[in-house]
ChimeraX commands (.cxc) that place a marker at each C-alpha (Angstrom):
marker #1 position 0.11,-0.27,0.28 radius 0.5
marker #1 position 1.33,3.44,-0.84 radius 0.5
marker #1 position 2.07,5.37,1.74 radius 0.5
marker #1 position 0.80,9.03,2.11 radius 0.5
marker #1 position 3.57,10.70,0.46 radius 0.5
marker #1 position 4.13,8.47,-2.27 radius 0.5
marker #1 position 3.28,9.74,-6.30 radius 0.5
marker #1 position 1.75,6.08,-7.07 radius 0.5
marker #1 position -2.06,6.78,-5.29 radius 0.5
marker #1 position -5.26,4.44,-6.23 radius 0.5
marker #1 position -5.25,1.11,-8.90 radius 0.5
marker #1 position -4.04,3.37,-11.36 radius 0.5
marker #1 position -0.99,4.52,-9.36 radius 0.5
marker #1 position 0.18,1.55,-8.46 radius 0.5
marker #1 position -0.69,0.08,-12.16 radius 0.5
marker #1 position 2.07,2.66,-13.00 radius 0.5
marker #1 position 4.23,1.95,-10.38 radius 0.5
marker #1 position 4.60,-1.71,-11.51 radius 0.5
marker #1 position 4.78,-0.81,-14.90 radius 0.5
marker #1 position 7.37,1.60,-14.46 radius 0.5
marker #1 position 9.27,-1.20,-12.32 radius 0.5
marker #1 position 8.88,-3.68,-15.02 radius 0.5
marker #1 position 10.07,-1.49,-17.65 radius 0.5
marker #1 position 12.93,-0.53,-15.20 radius 0.5
marker #1 position 13.86,-4.22,-15.08 radius 0.5
marker #1 position 13.69,-4.95,-18.61 radius 0.5
marker #1 position 15.74,-1.73,-19.56 radius 0.5
marker #1 position 18.14,-3.06,-16.70 radius 0.5
marker #1 position 18.69,-6.77,-17.70 radius 0.5
marker #1 position 18.90,-5.72,-21.56 radius 0.5
marker #1 position 21.99,-3.77,-20.71 radius 0.5
marker #1 position 23.03,-6.07,-18.46 radius 0.5
marker #1 position 22.78,-8.95,-21.96 radius 0.5
marker #1 position 24.33,-6.43,-24.19 radius 0.5
marker #1 position 27.58,-5.68,-22.04 radius 0.5
marker #1 position 28.05,-9.33,-21.08 radius 0.5
marker #1 position 27.81,-10.25,-24.73 radius 0.5
marker #1 position 30.14,-7.61,-25.60 radius 0.5
marker #1 position 32.95,-9.02,-23.46 radius 0.5
marker #1 position 33.85,-12.02,-26.09 radius 0.5
marker #1 position 34.14,-9.26,-28.79 radius 0.5
marker #1 position 36.30,-7.08,-27.05 radius 0.5
marker #1 position 38.84,-9.99,-25.63 radius 0.5
marker #1 position 39.17,-11.48,-28.91 radius 0.5
marker #1 position 40.00,-7.91,-30.15 radius 0.5
marker #1 position 42.43,-7.54,-27.57 radius 0.5
marker #1 position 44.28,-11.03,-28.10 radius 0.5
marker #1 position 44.79,-10.46,-31.86 radius 0.5
marker #1 position 46.17,-6.82,-31.60 radius 0.5
marker #1 position 48.63,-8.43,-28.38 radius 0.5
marker #1 position 49.38,-11.25,-30.75 radius 0.5
marker #1 position 50.00,-8.85,-34.17 radius 0.5
marker #1 position 52.53,-6.86,-31.62 radius 0.5
marker #1 position 54.32,-9.90,-30.17 radius 0.5
marker #1 position 54.71,-11.08,-34.05 radius 0.5
marker #1 position 56.00,-7.87,-35.23 radius 0.5
marker #1 position 53.33,-6.97,-38.05 radius 0.5
marker #1 position 52.91,-3.89,-36.13 radius 0.5
marker #1 position 55.37,-1.53,-34.25 radius 0.5
marker #1 position 53.36,0.01,-31.37 radius 0.5
marker #1 position 53.86,2.94,-29.36 radius 0.5
marker #1 position 54.63,2.99,-25.70 radius 0.5
marker #1 position 50.95,4.13,-25.49 radius 0.5
marker #1 position 49.90,1.40,-27.99 radius 0.5
marker #1 position 51.65,-1.17,-26.28 radius 0.5
marker #1 position 50.34,-0.52,-22.61 radius 0.5
marker #1 position 46.41,-0.09,-23.99 radius 0.5
marker #1 position 46.30,-3.47,-25.69 radius 0.5
marker #1 position 47.55,-4.86,-22.57 radius 0.5
marker #1 position 45.63,-2.88,-20.15 radius 0.5
marker #1 position 42.35,-3.21,-22.17 radius 0.5
marker #1 position 42.90,-7.61,-22.09 radius 0.5
marker #1 position 43.45,-7.29,-18.45 radius 0.5
marker #1 position 40.43,-4.58,-17.92 radius 0.5
marker #1 position 38.22,-6.67,-19.88 radius 0.5
marker #1 position 39.26,-9.86,-18.20 radius 0.5
marker #1 position 38.71,-8.64,-14.89 radius 0.5
marker #1 position 35.18,-6.66,-16.29 radius 0.5
marker #1 position 33.91,-10.00,-17.25 radius 0.5
marker #1 position 35.05,-11.51,-13.16 radius 0.5
marker #1 position 32.99,-8.38,-12.02 radius 0.5
marker #1 position 29.92,-8.65,-14.33 radius 0.5
marker #1 position 29.25,-12.23,-13.88 radius 0.5
marker #1 position 26.91,-12.15,-10.64 radius 0.5
marker #1 position 24.94,-9.31,-10.47 radius 0.5
marker #1 position 25.38,-6.99,-7.46 radius 0.5
marker #1 position 22.44,-4.41,-5.74 radius 0.5
marker #1 position 21.80,-2.46,-2.34 radius 0.5
marker #1 position 19.23,-2.90,-1.14 radius 0.5
marker #1 position 16.94,-0.54,-0.55 radius 0.5
marker #1 position 16.28,-1.31,3.70 radius 0.5
marker #1 position 20.00,-0.51,5.12 radius 0.5
marker #1 position 21.84,-0.39,1.86 radius 0.5
marker #1 position 24.21,-2.99,1.96 radius 0.5
marker #1 position 25.06,-4.64,-0.74 radius 0.5
marker #1 position 23.83,-8.18,-1.72 radius 0.5
marker #1 position 25.42,-10.86,-4.70 radius 0.5
marker #1 position 22.47,-11.76,-7.09 radius 0.5
marker #1 position 23.08,-15.40,-7.38 radius 0.5
marker #1 position 25.95,-15.70,-5.48 radius 0.5
marker #1 position 28.70,-17.17,-7.54 radius 0.5
marker #1 position 31.17,-13.95,-7.11 radius 0.5
marker #1 position 31.63,-12.95,-3.53 radius 0.5
marker #1 position 31.19,-9.34,-3.32 radius 0.5
marker #1 position 35.43,-9.15,-2.40 radius 0.5
marker #1 position 36.14,-10.96,-5.67 radius 0.5
marker #1 position 34.09,-8.52,-7.51 radius 0.5
marker #1 position 35.11,-5.11,-5.59 radius 0.5
marker #1 position 39.07,-6.50,-6.17 radius 0.5
marker #1 position 38.02,-7.40,-10.40 radius 0.5
marker #1 position 36.30,-3.99,-10.17 radius 0.5
marker #1 position 39.83,-2.18,-8.67 radius 0.5
marker #1 position 41.86,-3.92,-11.41 radius 0.5
marker #1 position 39.88,-3.09,-14.00 radius 0.5
marker #1 position 39.95,0.78,-13.06 radius 0.5
marker #1 position 43.78,0.72,-12.59 radius 0.5
marker #1 position 43.60,-0.65,-16.00 radius 0.5
marker #1 position 41.46,2.28,-17.55 radius 0.5
marker #1 position 43.65,4.52,-15.02 radius 0.5
marker #1 position 47.33,3.15,-16.72 radius 0.5
marker #1 position 45.65,3.78,-20.28 radius 0.5
marker #1 position 44.51,7.57,-19.50 radius 0.5
marker #1 position 47.84,8.13,-18.14 radius 0.5
marker #1 position 49.73,6.74,-20.92 radius 0.5
marker #1 position 47.93,8.61,-23.01 radius 0.5
marker #1 position 48.10,11.79,-21.55 radius 0.5
marker #1 position 51.94,11.42,-20.96 radius 0.5
marker #1 position 52.09,10.16,-25.00 radius 0.5
marker #1 position 50.06,13.08,-26.47 radius 0.5
marker #1 position 52.19,15.55,-23.58 radius 0.5
marker #1 position 55.76,14.42,-24.99 radius 0.5
marker #1 position 54.23,14.30,-28.49 radius 0.5
marker #1 position 53.23,18.34,-28.71 radius 0.5
marker #1 position 55.84,19.17,-26.68 radius 0.5
marker #1 position 58.54,17.48,-29.09 radius 0.5
marker #1 position 55.98,18.75,-31.91 radius 0.5
marker #1 position 56.53,22.83,-30.48 radius 0.5
marker #1 position 59.99,22.14,-30.06 radius 0.5
marker #1 position 59.28,23.06,-26.08 radius 0.5
marker #1 position 60.41,21.08,-22.65 radius 0.5
marker #1 position 57.30,19.16,-21.16 radius 0.5
marker #1 position 55.94,20.56,-18.04 radius 0.5
marker #1 position 57.18,18.17,-15.22 radius 0.5
marker #1 position 54.16,19.85,-12.61 radius 0.5
marker #1 position 51.86,18.60,-15.47 radius 0.5
marker #1 position 53.01,15.16,-15.47 radius 0.5
marker #1 position 53.53,15.12,-11.83 radius 0.5
marker #1 position 50.36,16.44,-11.53 radius 0.5
marker #1 position 48.89,13.46,-13.74 radius 0.5
marker #1 position 51.19,11.12,-11.58 radius 0.5
marker #1 position 50.22,12.22,-8.18 radius 0.5
marker #1 position 45.85,12.07,-8.55 radius 0.5
marker #1 position 46.29,8.57,-10.52 radius 0.5
marker #1 position 47.56,7.23,-7.09 radius 0.5
marker #1 position 45.56,9.22,-5.06 radius 0.5
marker #1 position 42.66,7.76,-7.43 radius 0.5
marker #1 position 44.48,3.97,-6.94 radius 0.5
marker #1 position 44.80,4.14,-3.41 radius 0.5
marker #1 position 41.58,5.78,-2.51 radius 0.5
marker #1 position 39.41,3.18,-4.59 radius 0.5
marker #1 position 41.32,0.49,-2.74 radius 0.5
marker #1 position 40.87,2.08,0.60 radius 0.5
marker #1 position 37.26,2.70,-0.13 radius 0.5
marker #1 position 36.65,-0.91,-1.47 radius 0.5
marker #1 position 37.74,-2.29,1.57 radius 0.5
marker #1 position 36.07,0.28,3.85 radius 0.5
marker #1 position 32.89,-0.87,2.21 radius 0.5
marker #1 position 33.68,-4.61,2.44 radius 0.5
marker #1 position 34.37,-3.93,6.23 radius 0.5
marker #1 position 31.44,-1.95,7.32 radius 0.5
marker #1 position 29.00,-2.32,4.06 radius 0.5
marker #1 position 28.05,1.09,4.46 radius 0.5
marker #1 position 26.92,3.49,1.79 radius 0.5
marker #1 position 29.34,6.13,2.69 radius 0.5
marker #1 position 32.04,4.23,1.24 radius 0.5
marker #1 position 30.46,4.73,-1.89 radius 0.5
marker #1 position 30.60,8.71,-1.86 radius 0.5
marker #1 position 34.29,8.66,-0.39 radius 0.5
marker #1 position 35.15,5.89,-3.34 radius 0.5
marker #1 position 33.44,8.82,-5.71 radius 0.5
marker #1 position 35.93,11.58,-4.06 radius 0.5
marker #1 position 38.76,9.99,-4.74 radius 0.5
marker #1 position 38.80,9.57,-8.38 radius 0.5
marker #1 position 37.45,13.05,-8.33 radius 0.5
marker #1 position 41.18,14.91,-8.42 radius 0.5
marker #1 position 42.43,12.19,-11.64 radius 0.5
marker #1 position 39.33,13.28,-13.37 radius 0.5
marker #1 position 39.98,16.83,-13.25 radius 0.5
marker #1 position 43.47,16.29,-14.04 radius 0.5
marker #1 position 42.36,14.62,-17.37 radius 0.5
marker #1 position 39.86,16.79,-17.74 radius 0.5
marker #1 position 42.44,20.04,-17.92 radius 0.5
marker #1 position 44.40,18.10,-20.25 radius 0.5
marker #1 position 42.04,17.06,-22.33 radius 0.5
marker #1 position 40.63,21.20,-22.48 radius 0.5
marker #1 position 44.65,22.15,-22.85 radius 0.5
marker link #1:1,2 radius 0.2
marker link #1:2,3 radius 0.2
marker link #1:3,4 radius 0.2
marker link #1:4,5 radius 0.2
marker link #1:5,6 radius 0.2
marker link #1:6,7 radius 0.2
marker link #1:7,8 radius 0.2
marker link #1:8,9 radius 0.2
marker link #1:9,10 radius 0.2
marker link #1:10,11 radius 0.2
marker link #1:11,12 radius 0.2
marker link #1:12,13 radius 0.2
marker link #1:13,14 radius 0.2
marker link #1:14,15 radius 0.2
marker link #1:15,16 radius 0.2
marker link #1:16,17 radius 0.2
marker link #1:17,18 radius 0.2
marker link #1:18,19 radius 0.2
marker link #1:19,20 radius 0.2
marker link #1:20,21 radius 0.2
marker link #1:21,22 radius 0.2
marker link #1:22,23 radius 0.2
marker link #1:23,24 radius 0.2
marker link #1:24,25 radius 0.2
marker link #1:25,26 radius 0.2
marker link #1:26,27 radius 0.2
marker link #1:27,28 radius 0.2
marker link #1:28,29 radius 0.2
marker link #1:29,30 radius 0.2
marker link #1:30,31 radius 0.2
marker link #1:31,32 radius 0.2
marker link #1:32,33 radius 0.2
marker link #1:33,34 radius 0.2
marker link #1:34,35 radius 0.2
marker link #1:35,36 radius 0.2
marker link #1:36,37 radius 0.2
marker link #1:37,38 radius 0.2
marker link #1:38,39 radius 0.2
marker link #1:39,40 radius 0.2
marker link #1:40,41 radius 0.2
marker link #1:41,42 radius 0.2
marker link #1:42,43 radius 0.2
marker link #1:43,44 radius 0.2
marker link #1:44,45 radius 0.2
marker link #1:45,46 radius 0.2
marker link #1:46,47 radius 0.2
marker link #1:47,48 radius 0.2
marker link #1:48,49 radius 0.2
marker link #1:49,50 radius 0.2
marker link #1:50,51 radius 0.2
marker link #1:51,52 radius 0.2
marker link #1:52,53 radius 0.2
marker link #1:53,54 radius 0.2
marker link #1:54,55 radius 0.2
marker link #1:55,56 radius 0.2
marker link #1:56,57 radius 0.2
marker link #1:57,58 radius 0.2
marker link #1:58,59 radius 0.2
marker link #1:59,60 radius 0.2
marker link #1:60,61 radius 0.2
marker link #1:61,62 radius 0.2
marker link #1:62,63 radius 0.2
marker link #1:63,64 radius 0.2
marker link #1:64,65 radius 0.2
marker link #1:65,66 radius 0.2
marker link #1:66,67 radius 0.2
marker link #1:67,68 radius 0.2
marker link #1:68,69 radius 0.2
marker link #1:69,70 radius 0.2
marker link #1:70,71 radius 0.2
marker link #1:71,72 radius 0.2
marker link #1:72,73 radius 0.2
marker link #1:73,74 radius 0.2
marker link #1:74,75 radius 0.2
marker link #1:75,76 radius 0.2
marker link #1:76,77 radius 0.2
marker link #1:77,78 radius 0.2
marker link #1:78,79 radius 0.2
marker link #1:79,80 radius 0.2
marker link #1:80,81 radius 0.2
marker link #1:81,82 radius 0.2
marker link #1:82,83 radius 0.2
marker link #1:83,84 radius 0.2
marker link #1:84,85 radius 0.2
marker link #1:85,86 radius 0.2
marker link #1:86,87 radius 0.2
marker link #1:87,88 radius 0.2
marker link #1:88,89 radius 0.2
marker link #1:89,90 radius 0.2
marker link #1:90,91 radius 0.2
marker link #1:91,92 radius 0.2
marker link #1:92,93 radius 0.2
marker link #1:93,94 radius 0.2
marker link #1:94,95 radius 0.2
marker link #1:95,96 radius 0.2
marker link #1:96,97 radius 0.2
marker link #1:97,98 radius 0.2
marker link #1:98,99 radius 0.2
marker link #1:99,100 radius 0.2
marker link #1:100,101 radius 0.2
marker link #1:101,102 radius 0.2
marker link #1:102,103 radius 0.2
marker link #1:103,104 radius 0.2
marker link #1:104,105 radius 0.2
marker link #1:105,106 radius 0.2
marker link #1:106,107 radius 0.2
marker link #1:107,108 radius 0.2
marker link #1:108,109 radius 0.2
marker link #1:109,110 radius 0.2
marker link #1:110,111 radius 0.2
marker link #1:111,112 radius 0.2
marker link #1:112,113 radius 0.2
marker link #1:113,114 radius 0.2
marker link #1:114,115 radius 0.2
marker link #1:115,116 radius 0.2
marker link #1:116,117 radius 0.2
marker link #1:117,118 radius 0.2
marker link #1:118,119 radius 0.2
marker link #1:119,120 radius 0.2
marker link #1:120,121 radius 0.2
marker link #1:121,122 radius 0.2
marker link #1:122,123 radius 0.2
marker link #1:123,124 radius 0.2
marker link #1:124,125 radius 0.2
marker link #1:125,126 radius 0.2
marker link #1:126,127 radius 0.2
marker link #1:127,128 radius 0.2
marker link #1:128,129 radius 0.2
marker link #1:129,130 radius 0.2
marker link #1:130,131 radius 0.2
marker link #1:131,132 radius 0.2
marker link #1:132,133 radius 0.2
marker link #1:133,134 radius 0.2
marker link #1:134,135 radius 0.2
marker link #1:135,136 radius 0.2
marker link #1:136,137 radius 0.2
marker link #1:137,138 radius 0.2
marker link #1:138,139 radius 0.2
marker link #1:139,140 radius 0.2
marker link #1:140,141 radius 0.2
marker link #1:141,142 radius 0.2
marker link #1:142,143 radius 0.2
marker link #1:143,144 radius 0.2
marker link #1:144,145 radius 0.2
marker link #1:145,146 radius 0.2
marker link #1:146,147 radius 0.2
marker link #1:147,148 radius 0.2
marker link #1:148,149 radius 0.2
marker link #1:149,150 radius 0.2
marker link #1:150,151 radius 0.2
marker link #1:151,152 radius 0.2
marker link #1:152,153 radius 0.2
marker link #1:153,154 radius 0.2
marker link #1:154,155 radius 0.2
marker link #1:155,156 radius 0.2
marker link #1:156,157 radius 0.2
marker link #1:157,158 radius 0.2
marker link #1:158,159 radius 0.2
marker link #1:159,160 radius 0.2
marker link #1:160,161 radius 0.2
marker link #1:161,162 radius 0.2
marker link #1:162,163 radius 0.2
marker link #1:163,164 radius 0.2
marker link #1:164,165 radius 0.2
marker link #1:165,166 radius 0.2
marker link #1:166,167 radius 0.2
marker link #1:167,168 radius 0.2
marker link #1:168,169 radius 0.2
marker link #1:169,170 radius 0.2
marker link #1:170,171 radius 0.2
marker link #1:171,172 radius 0.2
marker link #1:172,173 radius 0.2
marker link #1:173,174 radius 0.2
marker link #1:174,175 radius 0.2
marker link #1:175,176 radius 0.2
marker link #1:176,177 radius 0.2
marker link #1:177,178 radius 0.2
marker link #1:178,179 radius 0.2
marker link #1:179,180 radius 0.2
marker link #1:180,181 radius 0.2
marker link #1:181,182 radius 0.2
marker link #1:182,183 radius 0.2
marker link #1:183,184 radius 0.2
marker link #1:184,185 radius 0.2
marker link #1:185,186 radius 0.2
marker link #1:186,187 radius 0.2
marker link #1:187,188 radius 0.2
marker link #1:188,189 radius 0.2
marker link #1:189,190 radius 0.2
marker link #1:190,191 radius 0.2
marker link #1:191,192 radius 0.2
marker link #1:192,193 radius 0.2
marker link #1:193,194 radius 0.2
marker link #1:194,195 radius 0.2
marker link #1:195,196 radius 0.2
view
């Protein structure tokens, strides 16, 4: 029965709530299915790219070398992270594994490794672009920019690890906000690099 402050009142309101929830669930399941179906494609693509680089068919730049390997590891970790659904309960916000195939700890570890691989790819991309443009313009690379990028990278990795550990230890939603705050400096520095 809807509460007095609920926007769903009467039989029509309950029907709207049920149909809205059903559509939302269908959308979420469709997104999940598309995501999981794309993982084998991306794994095959990265395996092919790494083997091309190893056989000498293509000479990769430093960025391409690390991007292919980080993408492979990141996709593999994303498969581990996504094979079992995870949701937070409405009652207290604690995390629950949908099917119980992957523990929450293993899921967070895979999530951290996946994000680390993505952060490494971004770090290498920005350093490559900064070095290339500095060389092309005949200017020296500003060390402060590189150090701010690397420093915010370390803050994001340590912050994510501490936040995930805090979530596993206490199962409180406060750690989700701390996780987001830990990544903000890296996002801000990357956005600055993109604008620059």
